[in-house]
BANURO-541294 format. One record per atom (N, C-alpha, C, O): residue in one letter; y, z, x. Coordinates in steps of 0.1 Angstrom, whole numbers, padded with zeros to 4 digits, always signed. Each point is the difference from the previous one (the first is absolute). Layout:
BEGIN
AYZX;...
This chain:
BEGIN
M+1760+1103+0736;M-0002-0002-0015;M-0010+0010-0005;M-0011+0001+0005;K+0015+0007-0015;K-0009+0010-0006;K-0012-0007-0008;K+0002-0011-0005;T-0013+0017+0006;T-0012-0006-0006;T-0002+0006-0014;T+0002+0012-0003;C-0007-0020-0006;C-0004+0004-0014;C-0015-0002-0002;C-0005-0011+0002;S-0002+0022-0005;S-0014-0001-0003;S-0002-0003-0015;S+0004+0007-0009;V-0011-0018+0006;V-0002-0005-0013;V-0015+0003-0004;V-0009-0005+0007;I+0007+0013-0017;I-0014+0005-0003;I-0005-0007-0013;I+0007+0000-0010;I-0019-0006+0011;I-0006-0007-0011;I-0014+0004-0002;I-0009-0003+0009;P+0005+0010-0020;P-0013+0002-0003;P-0006-0012-0008;P+0007-0005-0009;A-0019+0001+0013;A-0006-0012-0006;A-0014+0002-0005;A-0009+0004+0008;Y+0006-0006-0021;Y-0013+0001-0005;Y-0003-0012-0009;Y+0007-0001-0011;N-0016-0008+0014;N-0003-0011-0008;N+0012-0007-0005;N+0002-0003-0012;A+0007-0001+0022;A+0013-0005-0003;A+0001-0015+0003;A+0011-0005+0003;E-0022-0002-0003;E-0001-0014+0005;E+0010-0009-0008;E+0005-0010+0006;Q-0002+0013-0018;Q+0008-0009-0008;Q+0015-0001+0005;Q+0006-0010-0001;Y-0002+0022+0006;Y+0015+0001+0003;Y+0003+0004+0014;Y+0012-0001+0004;I-0022+0005+0004;I+0003+0006+0013;I+0006-0010+0010;I+0008+0004+0008;N-0011-0016-0010;N+0006-0010+0009;N+0015-0001-0002;N+0008-0001+0009;Q-0003+0001-0022;Q+0014-0001-0003;Q+0007+0013+0005;Q+0011+0000+0005;C-0018+0011-0007;C+0006+0013+0005;C+0002+0000+0015;C+0012+0003+0004;I-0022-0006+0003;I+0001+0000+0015;I+0010-0010+0005;I+0008+0002+0009;T-0008-0014-0015;T+0009-0011+0004;T+0015+0005-0002;T+0008-0003+0008;S-0006+0010-0019;S+0014+0005-0003;S+0005+0010+0011;S+0012+0001+0002;I-0021+0006+0004;I+0003+0009+0010;I+0003-0007+0013;I+0009+0003+0008;R-0018-0012-0004;R+0001-0008+0012;R+0012-0008+0001;R+0005-0003+0010;E+0001-0001-0022;E+0012-0008-0001;E+0013+0008-0001;E+0010-0006-0002;Q-0011+0019+0004;Q+0012+0008+0000;Q+0010-0003+0011;Q-0004-0003+0011;T+0017+0003-0014;T+0010-0003+0010;T+0001+0011+0010;T+0004-0002+0011;Y-0008+0014-0015;Y-0001+0012+0009;Y-0014-0001+0007;Y-0010+0001-0007;T+0009-0003+0020;T-0013-0004+0006;T-0006+0012+0007;T-0012-0001+0004;A+0019+0012-0002;A-0006+0011+0007;A-0009+0009-0009;A+0004+0010-0005;L-0016-0016+0002;L-0009+0006-0010;L-0013+0004+0006;L-0005-0006+0009;Q+0000+0017-0014;Q-0014+0004+0002;Q-0007-0001-0014;Q+0003+0008-0009;I-0011-0018+0008;I-0006-0003-0013;I-0014+0006-0001;I-0009-0005+0006;I+0007+0016-0013;I-0013+0007-0001;I-0007-0003-0013;I+0005+0003-0011;I-0016-0010+0011;I-0007-0004-0011;I-0013+0008+0000;I-0008-0002+0009;V+0005+0010-0019;V-0012+0007-0001;V-0009-0007-0011;V+0002+0000-0012;N-0013-0006+0017;N-0010-0006-0008;N-0009+0011-0005;N-0009+0005+0007;D+0010-0001-0020;D-0006+0012-0005;D-0014-0004-0007;D-0002+0002-0012;G-0007-0007+0021;G-0013-0004-0005;G-0001-0011-0010;G-0008+0000-0009;S+0016-0010+0011;S+0000-0012-0008;S-0013-0007+0000;S-0007-0001+0011;T+0003-0005-0022;T-0013-0007-0001;T+0002-0015-0002;T-0009-0008-0002;D+0022+0004+0000;D+0003-0014-0002;D+0004-0007+0013;D-0004+0004+0011;N+0013-0014-0011;N+0005-0007+0012;N+0012+0007+0006;N+0006-0007+0009;T-0002+0018-0013;T+0012+0007+0005;T-0001+0001+0015;T+0010-0003+0007;D-0021+0008-0001;D-0001+0002+0014;D+0002-0013+0008;D+0007+0000+0010;N-0012-0011-0014;N+0002-0013+0006;N+0015-0004+0001;N+0005-0005+0010;I+0001+0007-0022;I+0014-0005-0001;I+0009+0009+0009;I+0009-0005+0007;I-0012+0018-0006;I+0008+0009+0008;I-0003-0004+0015;I+0010+0000+0008;S-0022-0003-0004;S-0004-0003+0013;S+0007-0013+0005;S+0004-0001+0012;Q-0003-0008-0021;Q+0007-0013+0004;Q+0015+0003+0003;Q+0005-0006+0010;H+0001+0014-0017;H+0014+0004+0002;H+0001+0008+0013;H+0009-0003+0009;A-0018+0012-0006;A+0000+0008+0011;A-0002-0008+0013;A+0006+0003+0011;N-0014-0013-0012;N-0002-0009+0012;N+0012-0008+0003;N+0002-0004+0012;Q+0007+0002-0022;Q+0012-0008+0003;Q+0013+0009+0003;Q+0010-0005+0004;D-0011+0018-0007;D+0012+0008+0002;D-0004+0014+0006;D-0007+0008-0007;N+0011-0006+0019;N-0004+0012+0007;N+0007+0013-0005;N-0003+0011+0005;R+0012-0013-0014;R+0006+0012-0006;R-0009+0007-0011;R+0002+0011-0004;I-0013-0018+0000;I-0009+0004-0010;I-0011+0009+0006;I-0007-0004+0009;Q+0006+0016-0015;Q-0011+0009+0005;Q-0009+0002-0012;Q+0005+0005-0011;V-0017-0008+0012;V-0010+0001-0011;V-0009+0012+0001;V-0006+0001+0011;I+0005+0007-0021;I-0009+0011+0000;I-0010-0002-0011;I+0004-0001-0012;T-0017+0001+0015;T-0010-0002-0010;T-0007+0013-0002;T-0005+0007+0009;Q+0003-0003-0022;Q-0007+0013-0003;Q-0008-0003-0013;Q+0002-0009-0008;N-0011+0019+0005;N-0008+0000-0012;N+0010+0003-0012;N+0011+0006+0003;N-0014-0011-0014;N+0009+0002-0012;N+0002+0015-0003;N-0009+0007-0004;K+0022-0003+0006;K+0003+0014-0002;K+0012+0001-0010;K+0005+0011-0003;G+0001-0022-0001;G+0011+0000-0010;G+0013-0002+0007;G+0002+0001+0012;Q+0008-0005-0020;Q+0013-0003+0005;Q+0007+0011+0007;Q+0006-0002+0011;A-0007+0014-0016;A+0007+0012+0006;A-0006+0001+0015;A+0008+0002+0009;N-0020-0001-0008;N-0007+0001+0013;N+0004-0011+0010;N+0003+0002+0011;A-0003-0014-0017;A+0004-0012+0009;A+0014+0002+0005;A+0003-0003+0012;R+0007+0007-0021;R+0014+0002+0005;R+0000+0011+0010;R+0008-0001+0010;N-0015+0012-0012;N+0000+0011+0009;N-0006-0004+0014;N+0006+0004+0010;T-0016-0012-0010;T-0005-0006+0012;T+0010-0007+0008;T+0002+0002+0012;A+0005-0011-0019;A+0011-0008+0006;A+0011+0009+0005;A+0005-0003+0011;L-0001+0013-0018;L+0010+0009+0005;L-0003+0007+0013;L+0009+0003+0008;D-0022+0000-0006;D-0004+0006+0012;D+0002-0010+0013;D+0001+0005+0011;Y-0001-0018-0014;Y+0002-0010+0010;Y+0015-0005+0002;Y+0003-0006+0010;A+0005+0009-0020;A+0013-0005-0001;A+0009+0006+0011;A+0000+0013+0002;N+0007-0021+0006;N+0008+0005+0011;N+0014-0006-0001;N+0008+0002+0010;G-0004-0008-0021;G+0013-0006-0001;G+0011+0010-0002;G-0003+0012-0004;N+0015-0016+0006;N+0012+0009-0003;N+0001+0001-0016;N+0005+0010-0005;Y-0009-0021-0001;Y+0001+0000-0015;Y-0014-0003-0005;Y-0009-0005+0007;I+0007+0008-0020;I-0013-0002-0006;I+0003-0006-0014;I+0009+0005-0007;C-0017-0015+0003;C+0000-0005-0014;C-0013-0003-0005;C-0009-0003+0008;F+0006+0004-0021;F-0013-0003-0006;F+0001-0013-0008;F+0010-0003-0006;L-0021-0004+0006;L-0001-0012-0007;L-0014-0001-0006;L-0010+0001+0007;D+0009-0003-0020;D-0014-0002-0006;D-0005-0014+0002;D+0009-0009+0001;A-0022+0007+0000;A-0005-0013+0004;A+0002-0011-0010;A-0002-0012+0004;D+0005+0015-0017;D+0002-0010-0009;D+0015-0003-0003;D+0004-0007-0009;D+0005+0014+0017;D+0014-0002+0000;D+0005-0008+0011;D-0007-0005+0009;M+0021+0002-0009;M+0006-0008+0011;M+0014+0004+0001;M+0006+0006-0009;I+0000-0009+0021;I+0014+0003+0002;I+0008-0012+0004;I-0005-0009+0006;Q+0018+0009-0009;Q+0009-0011+0004;Q+0002+0001+0015;Q-0001+0010+0006;P+0005-0022+0000;P+0001-0001+0015;P+0009+0010+0006;P-0002+0005+0012;K+0013-0001-0019;K+0010+0009+0006;K-0002+0015-0005;K+0009+0008+0002;Y-0021-0005-0008;Y-0002+0013-0005;Y+0002+0011+0010;Y+0008+0009-0002;I-0016-0009+0013;I+0001+0011+0009;I+0014+0000+0007;I+0005+0011+0002;Q+0000-0022+0002;Q+0013-0001+0006;Q+0011+0006-0009;Q+0008+0008+0005;T-0009-0011-0017;T+0010+0005-0010;T+0000+0015-0001;T+0010+0007+0000;L-0022-0001-0001;L-0002+0014-0002;L+0004+0008+0013;L+0006+0010-0001;I-0009-0016+0012;I+0004+0007+0013;I+0015+0000+0001;I+0006+0009+0005;N+0000-0020-0009;N+0015-0001+0001;N+0007+0010-0009;N+0010+0005+0003;E-0017-0002-0015;E+0006+0009-0010;E-0003+0014+0001;E+0006+0009-0006;I-0017-0005+0014;I-0005+0014-0001;I+0010+0009+0007;I+0001+0012-0004;G+0007-0016+0014;G+0010+0008+0006;G-0006+0013+0006;G-0010+0000+0007;E+0017+0011-0011;E-0004+0014+0005;E-0010+0006-0010;E-0004+0012+0003;S+0000-0019-0013;S-0010+0006-0010;S-0014+0000+0006;S-0003-0006+0010;D-0005+0015-0016;D-0014+0000+0004;D-0009-0011-0007;D-0010-0004+0005;I+0015+0001-0017;I-0007-0010-0008;I+0010-0009-0007;I+0011+0004-0004;I-0015-0017+0002;I+0008-0008-0009;I-0010-0004-0011;I-0010-0006+0002;Q+0014+0008-0015;Q-0007-0004-0011;Q+0006-0012-0006;Q+0012+0000-0005;A-0019-0011+0005;A+0005-0013-0005;A-0005-0003-0013;A-0009+0008-0006;G+0013-0019+0000;G-0006-0005-0013;G-0012-0008+0003;G-0004-0002+0011;F-0001-0004-0022;F-0011-0009+0002;F-0001-0010-0013;F+0007+0003-0010;T-0014-0014+0012;T-0001-0010-0010;T-0014-0002-0004;T-0009-0002+0009;F+0006+0003-0022;F-0014-0003-0005;F-0002-0015+0002;F+0009-0008-0003;I-0021+0005+0007;I-0004-0014+0000;I-0014-0002-0007;I-0008+0009-0001;S+0006-0021-0004;S-0012-0003-0007;S-0011-0003+0010;S+0002-0001+0012;Q-0014-0001-0017;Q-0011-0004+0009;Q+0002-0014+0006;Q-0005-0003+0010;E+0014-0005-0016;E+0003-0013+0005;E+0013+0000+0008;E+0006-0010+0002;N-0001+0022+0001;N+0012+0002+0009;N+0013-0003-0007;N+0011-0002+0006;K-0011+0002-0020;K+0012-0002-0007;K+0008+0013+0000;K-0006+0011-0003;Q+0019-0011+0006;Q+0008+0012+0000;Q+0004+0004-0014;Q+0004-0008-0008;L-0006+0021+0005;L+0002+0006-0013;L+0012+0009+0001;L+0010-0002+0006;Q-0012+0014-0012;Q+0011+0010-0001;Q+0002+0007+0014;Q-0010+0003+0007;S+0022+0001-0004;S+0003+0008+0012;S+0003+0014-0004;S+0006+0002-0011;K-0009+0008+0020;K+0003+0014-0003;K+0008+0005+0012;K-0003-0002+0012;I+0014+0008-0015;I+0010+0005+0010;I+0001+0016-0002;I+0001+0005-0011;P-0003+0002+0023;P+0001+0015-0001;P+0015+0004-0003;P+0009-0004+0006;H-0008+0014-0016;H+0013+0005-0003;H+0001+0015+0004;H+0011+0006+0001;F-0023+0001+0002;F+0000+0013+0005;F-0012+0002+0009;F-0010-0008-0001;R+0010+0018+0009;R-0010+0002+0011;R-0014+0001-0005;R-0009-0005+0007;Y+0007+0011-0018;Y-0014+0003-0005;Y-0005-0010-0010;Y-0009+0004-0008;Q+0015-0016+0007;Q-0004-0009-0010;Q-0013-0007+0002;Q-0008-0001-0010;F+0004-0002+0022;F-0012-0007+0003;F-0009+0009+0009;F+0005+0006+0010;T-0018-0006-0012;T-0009+0009+0008;T-0009-0009+0009;T-0007+0006+0008;A+0007-0019-0010;A-0008-0008+0009;A+0005+0000+0014;A+0012+0001+0002;P-0020-0001+0008;P+0004+0000+0014;P+0006-0013+0005;P+0007+0000+0010;W-0010-0011-0016;W+0005-0013+0004;W+0015-0001-0005;W+0005+0008-0008;A+0001-0019+0012;A+0014-0003-0003;A+0009+0011+0006;A+0011+0003-0005;R-0016+0003+0016;R+0007+0010+0007;R-0001-0003+0015;R-0010-0006+0005;L+0019+0011+0003;L-0001+0000+0014;L+0002+0015+0005;L+0010+0007-0004;Y-0019-0002+0012;Y+0001+0014+0004;Y+0002+0000+0015;Y-0005-0008+0008;K+0013+0018-0003;K+0000+0003+0014;K-0012+0009+0002;K-0002+0009-0007;R-0005-0012+0018;R-0014+0005+0001;R+0000+0016+0000;R-0009+0006-0006;P+0019+0001+0012;P-0001+0014+0001;P-0001+0007-0014;P-0006+0010-0002;I+0012-0016-0009;I+0001+0006-0013;I-0014+0000-0006;I-0003+0009-0009;I-0006-0018+0012;I-0014+0001-0006;I-0011+0002+0010;I-0011-0002-0003;A+0015+0007+0015;A-0010+0003+0011;A-0010+0010-0005;A-0012-0001+0005;D+0015+0010-0013;D-0009+0011-0004;D-0005-0001-0015;D-0005+0009-0006;I+0008-0021+0000;I-0004-0002-0014;I-0011-0010-0001;I+0001-0011+0006;R-0010+0014-0015;R-0011-0010-0002;R-0003-0001-0015;R+0005+0008-0008;F-0012-0019+0004;F-0004-0002-0014;F-0012+0008-0003;F-0009+0001+0008;P+0009+0006-0019;P-0012+0008-0004;P-0012-0010-0002;P+0001-0010-0007;D-0012+0013+0014;D-0011-0009+0000;D-0009+0001-0012;D-0001+0010-0007;G-0005-0021+0003;G-0010-0001-0010;G+0006+0001-0014;G-0007+0005-0009;M+0019-0009+0006;M+0006+0001-0013;M+0008-0012-0003;M+0006-0007+0009;I-0004+0004-0022;I+0009-0011-0004;I+0014+0006-0002;I+0001+0012-0003;Y+0010-0020+0003;Y+0013+0005-0001;Y+0004+0009+0011;Y+0008+0009-0001;E-0014-0011+0013;E+0003+0009+0011;E+0015-0002+0005;E+0005+0009+0007;D+0001-0020-0011;D+0014-0003+0004;D+0009+0011-0005;D+0010+0004+0007;V-0013+0001-0019;V+0009+0010-0006;V+0001+0013+0008;V+0010+0005+0003;V-0022-0001+0001;V-0001+0013+0008;V+0007-0002+0014;V+0007+0009+0005;F-0010-0021+0001;F+0006-0003+0013;F+0016+0001-0001;F+0006+0006+0008;S-0001-0012-0019;S+0015+0000-0001;S+0005+0013-0003;S+0011+0004+0005;L-0018+0004-0013;L+0005+0014-0003;L+0000+0008+0013;L+0010+0008+0002;N-0020-0009+0006;N+0000+0008+0013;N+0011-0005+0009;N+0005+0007+0008;L-0002-0020-0009;L+0010-0006+0008;L+0014+0006-0004;L+0008+0004+0008;W-0006-0005-0021;W+0013+0005-0006;W+0002+0015+0003;W+0012+0004+0001;A-0023+0003+0000;A+0001+0015+0002;A+0007+0003+0014;A+0005+0010+0002;K-0005-0020+0007;K+0006+0002+0013;K+0015-0003-0001;K+0007+0002+0010;K-0002-0006-0022;K+0014-0002-0001;K+0006-0011+0009;K+0010+0002+0007;P-0017-0013-0006;P+0005-0011+0009;P+0013-0006-0005;P+0003+0001-0012;K+0004-0007+0021;K+0012-0007-0003;K-0004-0014-0004;K-0006-0007+0007;I+0009+0003-0020;I-0005-0013-0005;I+0012-0009-0004;I+0009+0004-0007;T-0010-0016+0012;T+0009-0011-0004;T-0006-0008-0011;T-0012-0004+0001;L+0019+0000-0012;L-0005-0008-0010;L+0006-0014+0002;L+0012-0002+0003;S-0021-0008-0004;S+0005-0014+0001;S-0004-0008-0012;S-0011+0002-0006;S+0020-0012+0003;S-0003-0009-0011;S-0008-0012+0004;S-0003-0009-0008;Y+0000+0008+0021;Y-0008-0011+0005;Y-0014+0000-0006;Y-0007+0010+0001;C+0003-0022-0006;C-0013-0001-0006;C-0009-0010+0007;C-0005-0009-0005;G+0003+0011+0018;G-0007-0009+0008;G-0015+0003+0000;G-0008-0008+0006;Y+0003+0018-0012;Y-0014+0003-0002;Y-0005-0006-0013;Y+0006+0002-0010;H-0016-0010+0011;H-0006-0006-0012;H-0013+0007-0004;H-0010-0002+0007;Y+0010+0009-0018;Y-0012+0007-0005;Y-0007-0008-0010;Y+0005-0004-0010;R-0018+0001+0013;R-0008-0009-0008;R-0006+0008-0012;R-0007+0010+0002;L+0009-0015-0014;L-0007+0005-0012;L-0014-0005+0000;L-0003-0011-0004;N-0006+0020+0008;N-0014-0004+0002;N-0009+0008-0009;N-0001+0012+0002;P-0004-0018-0013;P-0008+0007-0010;P-0013+0006+0006;P-0006+0009-0006;A+0002-0013+0018;A-0012+0005+0006;A+0003+0012+0009;A-0010+0006+0006;S+0022-0001-0004;S+0004+0011+0008;S-0005+0013-0005;S-0003+0001-0012;T+0002+0009+0021;T-0006+0013-0004;T+0008+0007-0011;T-0006+0006-0009;T+0019-0008+0009;T+0009+0008-0009;T+0004-0009-0012;T+0009+0004-0007;A-0016-0015+0005;A+0004-0009-0011;A-0006+0006-0014;A+0004-0004-0010;H-0013+0013+0011;H-0006+0006-0012;H+0001+0016+0001;H+0000+0005+0011;R-0001+0001-0022;R+0001+0015+0000;R-0013+0006+0005;R-0011-0005-0003;H+0012+0016+0010;H-0011+0008+0004;H+0003+0014-0003;H+0008+0007+0007;K-0014-0002-0018;K+0004+0013-0005;K-0003+0011+0010;K+0008+0009+0002;E-0020-0009+0004;E-0003+0010+0010;E+0009-0001+0012;E+0003+0011+0006;A+0000-0023-0002;A+0009-0001+0012;A+0014+0005-0004;A+0007+0006+0009;E-0002-0008-0021;E+0013+0006-0005;E-0001+0015+0001;E+0010+0006+0005;K-0021+0000-0009;K-0001+0015+0000;K+0001+0005+0015;K+0006+0010+0003;R-0013-0017+0005;R+0000+0004+0015;R+0014-0002+0005;R+0004+0008+0009;L+0003-0019-0013;L+0013-0002+0005;L+0009+0012-0004;L+0008+0005+0008;Y-0008-0001-0021;Y+0008+0011-0004;Y-0003+0013+0008;Y+0009+0008+0003;D-0022-0006+0000;D-0004+0012+0008;D+0006-0001+0014;D+0005+0010+0005;N-0004-0022+0001;N+0005-0002+0013;N+0015+0002+0000;N+0006+0004+0010;I+0001-0008-0021;I+0014+0001-0001;I+0004+0015+0001;I+0009+0004+0007;K-0017+0004-0015;K+0002+0015+0000;K-0001+0005+0015;K+0007+0009+0003;K-0016-0014+0005;K-0003+0005+0013;K+0009-0006+0010;K+0001+0005+0012;S+0007-0015-0015;S+0009-0006+0010;S+0011+0010+0004;S+0002+0010-0006;K+0005-0014+0017;K+0011+0009+0005;K+0013-0003-0006;K+0010+0007+0004;A-0009-0015-0014;A+0013-0003-0007;A+0005+0012-0007;A-0008+0008-0005;P+0021-0007+0003;P+0006+0011-0009;P-0005-0002-0014;P-0004-0011-0005;L+0004+0022-0002;L-0005+0001-0014;L+0006-0010-0009;L-0006-0007-0008;W+0019+0005+0009;W+0007-0009-0009;W-0004-0014+0002;W-0001-0008-0010;L-0002+0004+0022;L-0004-0014+0003;L-0015-0002-0004;L-0003-0010-0005;K-0005+0020+0006;K-0014+0000-0006;K+0001-0003-0015;K-0008-0008-0005;I+0016+0016-0002;I+0001-0001-0015;I+0005-0014-0003;I-0005-0006-0009;Y+0016+0002+0016;Y+0005-0014-0003;Y-0010-0010+0002;Y-0002-0009-0008;T-0006+0009+0019;T-0010-0010+0003;T-0011+0001-0010;T-0005-0010-0005;F+0001+0022+0001;F-0011+0002-0010;F+0004-0007-0013;F-0008-0007-0006;L+0020+0010+0001;L+0005-0006-0013;L+0001-0015+0001;L-0003-0007-0010;R+0008+0002+0021;R+0002-0014+0002;R-0014-0007-0001;R-0001-0011-0005;L-0009+0017+0012;L-0013-0007+0000;L-0007+0001-0014;L-0006-0009-0004;K+0008+0020-0003;K-0005+0001-0013;K+0005-0011-0009;K-0007-0006-0008;C+0020+0003+0009;C+0007-0010-0007;C-0006-0014+0004;C-0003-0008-0009;H+0002+0006+0022;H-0005-0013+0005;H-0014-0003-0005;H-0003-0011-0005;F-0006+0021+0006;F-0014-0002-0004;F+0000-0002-0015;F-0009-0008-0005;A+0017+0015-0003;A+0000-0002-0014;A+0004-0014-0004;A-0005-0006-0010;L+0015+0001+0017;L+0005-0014-0003;L-0009-0011+0005;L+0002-0012-0003;N-0011+0015+0012;N-0008-0010+0007;N-0015+0003-0003;N-0009-0002+0009;K+0006+0005-0022;K-0014+0003-0003;K-0008-0013+0000;K+0004-0010-0006;R-0015+0010+0013;R-0009-0011+0001;R-0015+0004+0001;R-0009-0008+0000;
């Protein structure tokens, strides 16, 4: 049975981290390497993670000083040894057949891009989003990767919206991507998250990093225009 490495960066996630980890431990696909990076949490996150780790030997906990989500994901990638890799944010959760479904559907592709469902802070299911073309979503979650395709790709450290640059560098490799309408990833609308508010300087740095990415020019322009529209519609 092939192994899937599940990567979770966690920082002060005590409110939701238990639901997140439980949703992974309850997966019907059991050959998992669960890597949780405690990124310098100052709340009860560490205790909650430790309780789960004591009960499940598939969980590998890495504790580091607070260095940000990008660094935490990169740290986990250095330890990942599964045939497949997927990312999960600490305030999100997945349905029990999530990993099994994506593995069944990925076939000969390098990546499968699935849909996702927004959930409220109270776990109420809201709108679902389904991918209609390869470059629609830039978040690294709601995907399953075969490990070789991202073996040499990392998230740019010390910046917000690092997901965009990661995805652009990934797409520059021209991977074979399968699109799935399955929405087994539940993305929590959390007003306290880093990207819930606009960061003008972070946006400028993002645009600079898009220019430096390995993606073709047309994809850089498309991404730039799409982000401009997104930020304009989500002023806060």
